[in-house]
DSSP file (Angstrom, degrees, kcal/mol; ACC not computed):
  #  RESIDUE AA STRUCTURE BP1 BP2  ACC     N-H-->O    O-->H-N    N-H-->O    O-->H-N    TCO  KAPPA ALPHA  PHI   PSI    X-CA   Y-CA   Z-CA
    1    1 A M              0   0    0      0, 0.0     2,-0.2     0, 0.0   101,-0.0   0.000 360.0 360.0 360.0 134.2   14.0  203.3   44.4
    2    2 A E        -     0   0    0      1,-0.0     2,-0.2     0, 0.0     0, 0.0  -0.498 360.0-140.6 -72.9 140.5   10.9  201.3   43.4
    3    3 A T        -     0   0    0     -2,-0.2     2,-0.3     2,-0.0    -1,-0.0  -0.640  14.3-159.3 -99.7 159.7   11.7  198.0   41.9
    4    4 A T        -     0   0    0     -2,-0.2     0, 0.0     2,-0.1     0, 0.0  -0.901  20.8-144.5-136.3 162.1   10.0  196.4   39.0
    5    5 A N        +     0   0    0     -2,-0.3     2,-0.1     2,-0.0    37,-0.1   0.057  60.2 122.1-115.3  21.9    9.7  192.9   37.7
    6    6 A D        -     0   0    0     37,-0.0    -2,-0.1    36,-0.0     0, 0.0  -0.337  41.8-164.5 -75.3 164.8    9.7  193.8   34.1
    7    7 A F        -     0   0    0     -2,-0.1     2,-0.2     2,-0.0    87,-0.1  -0.970  16.2-131.7-144.2 135.4   12.2  192.5   31.7
    8    8 A P        +     0   0    0      0, 0.0     2,-0.3     0, 0.0    89,-0.1  -0.541  30.3 179.2 -77.9 149.8   12.9  193.9   28.1
    9    9 A H        -     0   0    0     -2,-0.2     4,-0.0    84,-0.0    -2,-0.0  -0.982  38.0 -84.6-151.2 153.9   13.0  191.3   25.3
   10   10 A D    >   -     0   0    0     -2,-0.3     3,-1.7     1,-0.2     4,-0.2  -0.266  28.3-140.9 -55.0 127.9   13.6  191.5   21.6
   11   11 A A  T 3  S+     0   0    0      1,-0.3     3,-0.2     2,-0.1    -1,-0.2   0.636 105.1  49.1 -68.2 -10.8   10.4  192.3   19.7
   12   12 A H  T >   +     0   0    0      1,-0.1     3,-2.4     2,-0.1    -1,-0.3  -0.030  70.0 125.6-112.4  29.2   11.6  189.8   17.1
   13   13 A L  G X   +     0   0    0     -3,-1.7     3,-2.2     1,-0.3     6,-0.2   0.850  67.1  64.2 -59.2 -33.3   12.3  187.1   19.5
   14   14 A R  G 3  S+     0   0    0      1,-0.3    -1,-0.3    -3,-0.2     9,-0.1   0.569  93.6  61.8 -63.6  -6.6   10.1  184.8   17.5
   15   15 A E  G <  S+     0   0    0     -3,-2.4    -1,-0.3     4,-0.1    -2,-0.2   0.369  73.8 115.9 -98.2   0.0   12.4  185.1   14.6
   16   16 A D  S <> S-     0   0    0     -3,-2.2     4,-2.4    -4,-0.2     3,-0.4  -0.540  73.8-130.0 -61.7 131.3   15.3  183.5   16.7
   17   17 A P  H  > S+     0   0    0      0, 0.0     4,-2.0     0, 0.0    -1,-0.1   0.824 109.0  51.6 -59.7 -28.3   16.1  180.2   14.8
   18   18 A R  H  > S+     0   0    0      2,-0.2     4,-2.4     1,-0.2     5,-0.1   0.888 111.8  46.2 -74.2 -34.5   15.8  178.3   18.1
   19   19 A V  H  > S+     0   0    0     -3,-0.4     4,-3.1    -6,-0.2     5,-0.2   0.860 109.0  56.1 -70.3 -31.8   12.4  179.9   18.8
   20   20 A I  H  X S+     0   0    0     -4,-2.4     4,-3.2     2,-0.2    -2,-0.2   0.948 109.8  46.0 -59.9 -51.5   11.3  179.1   15.2
   21   21 A Q  H  X S+     0   0    0     -4,-2.0     4,-2.1    -5,-0.2     5,-0.2   0.931 109.7  52.9 -54.8 -49.5   12.2  175.4   15.9
   22   22 A L  H  X S+     0   0    0     -4,-2.4     4,-3.4     1,-0.2     5,-0.3   0.958 114.1  44.5 -53.9 -54.4   10.3  175.5   19.3
   23   23 A I  H  X S+     0   0    0     -4,-3.1     4,-2.6     1,-0.2    -2,-0.2   0.925 110.7  53.5 -53.7 -49.1    7.1  176.9   17.3
   24   24 A D  H  < S+     0   0    0     -4,-3.2    -1,-0.2     1,-0.2    -2,-0.2   0.867 118.5  34.9 -58.5 -36.3    7.5  174.4   14.5
   25   25 A Q  H  < S+     0   0    0     -4,-2.1    -2,-0.2    -3,-0.2    -1,-0.2   0.774 136.9  17.0 -93.6 -30.0    7.5  171.5   16.9
   26   26 A H  H >X S-     0   0    0     -4,-3.4     4,-1.4     1,-0.2     3,-0.7   0.284  90.3-141.0-131.3  16.5    5.1  172.8   19.7
   27   27 A N  H >X  -     0   0    0     -4,-2.6     4,-1.3    -5,-0.3     3,-0.8  -0.065  61.2 -37.7  58.8-160.9    3.1  175.6   18.2
   28   28 A L  H 3> S+     0   0    0      1,-0.2     4,-2.3     2,-0.2    -1,-0.2   0.642 134.3  69.2 -74.2 -14.4    2.2  178.7   20.2
   29   29 A E  H <> S+     0   0    0     -3,-0.7     4,-1.6     2,-0.2    -1,-0.2   0.854 101.8  46.3 -71.0 -31.9    1.7  176.5   23.3
   30   30 A G  H <X S+     0   0    0     -4,-1.4     4,-2.6    -3,-0.8    -2,-0.2   0.919 113.5  48.1 -70.3 -45.8    5.4  175.8   23.3
   31   31 A Y  H  X S+     0   0    0     -4,-1.3     4,-2.4     2,-0.2    -2,-0.2   0.879 109.4  54.4 -62.8 -39.1    6.2  179.6   22.8
   32   32 A G  H  X S+     0   0    0     -4,-2.3     4,-2.0     2,-0.2    -1,-0.2   0.909 109.7  46.2 -54.7 -47.4    3.8  180.4   25.6
   33   33 A L  H  X S+     0   0    0     -4,-1.6     4,-2.3     2,-0.2    -2,-0.2   0.858 109.6  54.9 -66.4 -39.6    5.6  178.0   28.0
   34   34 A F  H  X S+     0   0    0     -4,-2.6     4,-1.9     1,-0.2    -1,-0.2   0.927 109.6  46.0 -53.8 -49.5    8.8  179.4   26.9
   35   35 A M  H  X S+     0   0    0     -4,-2.4     4,-2.3     2,-0.2    -2,-0.2   0.835 111.7  53.4 -63.1 -36.5    7.7  183.0   27.8
   36   36 A L  H  X S+     0   0    0     -4,-2.0     4,-2.5     1,-0.2    -1,-0.2   0.895 109.0  47.8 -69.6 -37.9    6.3  181.7   31.1
   37   37 A L  H  X S+     0   0    0     -4,-2.3     4,-2.6     2,-0.2    -2,-0.2   0.888 109.4  53.7 -65.9 -40.2    9.6  180.1   32.0
   38   38 A L  H  X S+     0   0    0     -4,-1.9     4,-2.1     2,-0.2    -2,-0.2   0.924 109.3  49.3 -58.3 -42.4   11.3  183.3   31.1
   39   39 A E  H  X S+     0   0    0     -4,-2.3     4,-1.5     1,-0.2    -2,-0.2   0.936 108.9  53.4 -62.8 -44.8    9.0  185.2   33.4
   40   40 A T  H  < S+     0   0    0     -4,-2.5     4,-0.3     1,-0.2     3,-0.2   0.902 109.1  46.9 -60.0 -42.7    9.7  182.7   36.1
   41   41 A L  H >< S+     0   0    0     -4,-2.6     3,-1.6     1,-0.2     6,-0.3   0.869 106.7  60.1 -64.1 -35.4   13.4  183.2   35.8
   42   42 A R  H 3< S+     0   0    0     -4,-2.1    -1,-0.2     1,-0.3    -2,-0.2   0.828  97.4  59.5 -59.5 -36.5   12.9  186.9   35.9
   43   43 A M  T 3< S+     0   0    0     -4,-1.5     2,-0.4    -3,-0.2    -1,-0.3   0.616  89.9  83.4 -72.3 -14.0   11.3  186.7   39.2
   44   44 A D  S X  S-     0   0    0     -3,-1.6     3,-1.9    -4,-0.3     5,-0.0  -0.768  81.5-131.9 -97.4 137.5   14.4  185.2   40.8
   45   45 A E  T 3  S+     0   0    0     -2,-0.4    -1,-0.1     1,-0.3    -3,-0.0   0.721 110.4  42.0 -63.2 -23.4   17.1  187.7   41.9
   46   46 A N  T 3  S-     0   0    0      2,-0.2    -1,-0.3    -5,-0.1     3,-0.1   0.246 112.3-120.1 -99.2   3.0   19.7  185.6   40.1
   47   47 A Y  S <  S+     0   0    0     -3,-1.9    40,-0.6    -6,-0.3     2,-0.3   0.859  76.0 108.8  57.4  43.2   17.6  184.9   37.1
   48   48 A R  E     -A   86   0A   0     -7,-0.3     2,-0.4    38,-0.1    38,-0.2  -0.930  56.1-144.1-145.1 164.4   17.6  181.2   37.5
   49   49 A M  E     -A   85   0A   0     36,-2.8    36,-3.1    -2,-0.3     2,-0.3  -0.990  20.0-125.1-132.1 133.7   15.1  178.5   38.6
   50   50 A H  E >   -A   84   0A   0     -2,-0.4     3,-2.2    34,-0.2    34,-0.2  -0.637  27.2-120.2 -79.3 145.6   15.9  175.3   40.7
   51   51 A Q  T >  S+     0   0    0     32,-2.7     3,-1.7     1,-0.3    -1,-0.1   0.729 108.7  74.8 -60.7 -25.3   14.7  172.2   38.9
   52   52 A D  T 3> S+     0   0    0     31,-0.3     4,-0.5     1,-0.3    -1,-0.3   0.715  83.7  67.2 -57.7 -21.2   12.4  171.5   42.0
   53   53 A V  H <> S+     0   0    0     -3,-2.2     4,-2.4     1,-0.2     5,-0.3   0.682  77.9  84.2 -80.1 -13.7   10.1  174.3   40.7
   54   54 A I  H <> S+     0   0    0     -3,-1.7     4,-2.4    -4,-0.2    -1,-0.2   0.919  88.9  48.9 -60.0 -41.0    9.0  172.2   37.6
   55   55 A P  H  > S+     0   0    0      0, 0.0     4,-2.2     0, 0.0    -1,-0.2   0.859 109.8  53.9 -63.7 -32.2    6.3  170.2   39.4
   56   56 A I  H  X S+     0   0    0     -4,-0.5     4,-3.1    -3,-0.3     5,-0.2   0.913 109.7  47.3 -65.7 -42.6    5.0  173.5   40.8
   57   57 A I  H  X S+     0   0    0     -4,-2.4     4,-2.4     1,-0.2    -1,-0.2   0.911 109.8  53.1 -66.3 -40.0    4.7  174.9   37.3
   58   58 A C  H  X>S+     0   0    0     -4,-2.4     5,-1.4    -5,-0.3     4,-0.6   0.928 114.4  41.7 -61.9 -42.0    3.0  171.8   36.0
   59   59 A R  H  <5S+     0   0    0     -4,-2.2     3,-0.3     3,-0.2    -2,-0.2   0.932 116.6  47.2 -73.0 -42.6    0.4  172.0   38.7
   60   60 A K  H  <5S+     0   0    0     -4,-3.1    -2,-0.2     1,-0.2    -1,-0.2   0.901 127.2  26.7 -62.9 -40.5   -0.1  175.8   38.5
   61   61 A F  H  <5S-     0   0    0     -4,-2.4    -1,-0.2    -5,-0.2    -2,-0.2   0.273 103.2-121.7-110.0   5.9   -0.4  175.8   34.7
   62   62 A D  T  <5 +     0   0    0     -4,-0.6     2,-0.3    -3,-0.3    -3,-0.2   0.956  61.8 139.8  46.2  62.5   -1.6  172.4   34.1
   63   63 A V      < -     0   0    0     -5,-1.4     2,-0.3    -6,-0.2    -1,-0.2  -0.919  56.0-102.6-130.4 160.8    1.1  171.3   31.9
   64   64 A N     >  -     0   0    0     -2,-0.3     4,-2.3     1,-0.1     3,-0.4  -0.596  22.0-133.5 -85.7 138.1    3.1  167.9   31.6
   65   65 A A  H  > S+     0   0    0     -2,-0.3     4,-2.8     1,-0.2     5,-0.2   0.846 107.1  57.8 -57.4 -37.5    6.5  167.8   33.2
   66   66 A T  H  > S+     0   0    0      1,-0.2     4,-2.1     2,-0.2    -1,-0.2   0.891 106.0  49.1 -61.7 -39.1    7.9  166.1   30.0
   67   67 A F  H  > S+     0   0    0     -3,-0.4     4,-2.8     2,-0.2     5,-0.2   0.928 111.2  49.1 -67.9 -43.6    6.7  169.1   28.0
   68   68 A V  H  X S+     0   0    0     -4,-2.3     4,-2.7     1,-0.2    -2,-0.2   0.966 112.0  47.2 -56.2 -48.1    8.3  171.5   30.4
   69   69 A V  H  X S+     0   0    0     -4,-2.8     4,-2.4     2,-0.2     5,-0.3   0.885 109.7  56.6 -62.1 -36.7   11.6  169.7   30.4
   70   70 A T  H  X S+     0   0    0     -4,-2.1     4,-3.0    -5,-0.2     3,-0.4   0.984 109.3  43.9 -53.6 -59.9   11.4  169.5   26.6
   71   71 A I  H  < S+     0   0    0     -4,-2.8     4,-0.4     1,-0.2     6,-0.3   0.903 117.2  48.1 -59.9 -40.8   11.1  173.3   26.3
   72   72 A L  H  < S+     0   0    0     -4,-2.7     6,-0.5    -5,-0.2    -1,-0.2   0.821 126.2  22.1 -64.7 -31.1   14.0  173.7   28.9
   73   73 A E  H  < S+     0   0    0     -4,-2.4     3,-0.2    -3,-0.4    -2,-0.2   0.529 111.6  61.0-120.9  -8.1   16.4  171.3   27.4
   74   74 A D  S  < S+     0   0    0     -4,-3.0    -3,-0.1    -5,-0.3    -2,-0.1   0.512 100.1  44.8-105.4   0.4   15.8  170.7   23.7
   75   75 A F  S    S-     0   0    0     -4,-0.4    -1,-0.2    -5,-0.3   -53,-0.1   0.091  99.0-113.9-132.9  25.7   16.1  174.0   22.0
   76   76 A D  S    S+     0   0    0     -3,-0.2   -58,-0.1     1,-0.1    -3,-0.1   0.782  84.1 116.3  45.2  32.7   19.3  175.6   23.4
   77   77 A L  S    S+     0   0    0     -6,-0.3    12,-0.4    -5,-0.1     2,-0.3   0.675  72.8  37.0 -96.7 -23.2   17.3  178.3   25.0
   78   78 A F  S    S-     0   0    0     -6,-0.5     2,-0.5    -7,-0.2     9,-0.2  -0.879  71.0-135.8-125.9 161.5   18.1  177.4   28.5
   79   79 A V  E     -B   86   0A   0      7,-3.6     7,-1.9    -2,-0.3     2,-0.7  -0.947   8.1-152.4-115.3 135.3   21.1  176.2   30.4
   80   80 A H  E     +B   85   0A   0     -2,-0.5     2,-0.7     5,-0.2     5,-0.2  -0.917  20.1 177.7-108.6 107.1   20.8  173.4   32.9
   81   81 A D  E >   -B   84   0A   0      3,-2.8     3,-2.5    -2,-0.7     2,-0.4  -0.932  60.5 -55.3-115.2 109.7   23.7  173.9   35.4
   82   82 A D  T 3  S-     0   0    0     -2,-0.7    -2,-0.0     1,-0.3     0, 0.0  -0.407 124.1 -15.0  57.0-109.4   23.7  171.4   38.2
   83   83 A E  T 3  S+     0   0    0     -2,-0.4   -32,-2.7    -3,-0.0     2,-0.3   0.286 124.2  80.1-105.4  11.4   20.3  171.8   39.8
   84   84 A Y  E <   -AB  50  81A   0     -3,-2.5    -3,-2.8   -34,-0.2     2,-0.4  -0.851  58.3-151.5-123.7 153.4   19.3  175.0   38.2
   85   85 A Y  E     +AB  49  80A   0    -36,-3.1   -36,-2.8    -2,-0.3     2,-0.3  -0.923  25.3 161.5-114.4 141.9   18.0  176.3   34.9
   86   86 A Y  E     -AB  48  79A   0     -7,-1.9    -7,-3.6    -2,-0.4     2,-0.5  -0.953  35.6-124.1-151.9 166.2   18.8  179.9   33.5
   87   87 A S     >  -     0   0    0    -40,-0.6     4,-2.2    -2,-0.3    -9,-0.2  -0.976   9.0-157.4-116.1 122.1   18.7  181.6   30.2
   88   88 A K  H  > S+     0   0    0     -2,-0.5     4,-2.4     1,-0.2     5,-0.2   0.866  97.2  55.0 -74.3 -31.5   22.0  183.2   29.1
   89   89 A D  H  > S+     0   0    0    -12,-0.4     4,-2.4     1,-0.2    -1,-0.2   0.936 109.8  44.4 -65.1 -41.9   20.1  185.5   26.9
   90   90 A L  H  > S+     0   0    0      2,-0.2     4,-2.5     1,-0.2     5,-0.2   0.870 112.0  54.1 -62.6 -34.6   17.9  186.8   29.8
   91   91 A C  H  X S+     0   0    0     -4,-2.2     4,-2.8     2,-0.2    -2,-0.2   0.963 111.4  46.1 -57.6 -51.8   21.1  187.1   32.0
   92   92 A D  H  X S+     0   0    0     -4,-2.4     4,-1.6     1,-0.2    -2,-0.2   0.915 113.8  46.2 -56.2 -49.0   22.6  189.2   29.3
   93   93 A V  H  X S+     0   0    0     -4,-2.4     4,-2.6     1,-0.2    -1,-0.2   0.889 113.8  48.7 -61.6 -42.3   19.6  191.3   28.8
   94   94 A M  H  X S+     0   0    0     -4,-2.5     4,-3.7     2,-0.2     5,-0.3   0.885 105.1  59.2 -70.5 -38.8   19.0  191.8   32.7
   95   95 A E  H  X S+     0   0    0     -4,-2.8     4,-1.3    -5,-0.2    -1,-0.2   0.910 112.0  39.8 -60.6 -39.7   22.7  192.8   33.2
   96   96 A R  H  X S+     0   0    0     -4,-1.6     4,-2.2     2,-0.2    -2,-0.2   0.913 117.1  50.0 -68.4 -46.0   22.3  195.6   30.8
   97   97 A Y  H  X S+     0   0    0     -4,-2.6     4,-3.0     1,-0.2     5,-0.2   0.910 110.0  48.5 -56.8 -48.8   18.9  196.5   32.1
   98   98 A D  H  X S+     0   0    0     -4,-3.7     4,-1.4     2,-0.2    -1,-0.2   0.858 108.8  55.0 -64.2 -36.9   20.0  196.5   35.8
   99   99 A E  H  < S+     0   0    0     -4,-1.3    -1,-0.2    -5,-0.3    -2,-0.2   0.931 113.2  43.1 -64.0 -45.5   23.0  198.7   34.8
  100  100 A I  H  < S+     0   0    0     -4,-2.2    -2,-0.2     1,-0.2    -1,-0.2   0.918 114.7  47.8 -63.3 -44.3   20.5  201.3   33.3
  101  101 A M  H  <        0   0    0     -4,-3.0    -1,-0.2    -5,-0.2    -2,-0.2   0.643 360.0 360.0 -78.0 -17.3   17.9  201.1   36.0
  102  102 A G     <        0   0    0     -4,-1.4    -3,-0.1    -5,-0.2    -4,-0.1   0.468 360.0 360.0  78.0 360.0   20.6  201.5   38.7
């Protein structure tokens, strides 16, 4: 079976109160970074990202580390568990997606 790196997401994600707060504080730049972080998590087989990846994201996308950590930690969109970040919402979506895709 061919694998894909797609991930479904709610078309009204921008209406989530946490995302509204993120956009209110950081405009669409914050939302774009949020989506980039979700895409990064999606690429890991366990849907998580080691905290050591933050400097790589900063260099690759020319963003400040403080900004990345703010998006990861200040809006209850991600969980920081030991040395890893993950999104409970993404994990839930991907669990259902993986069941459907087999």
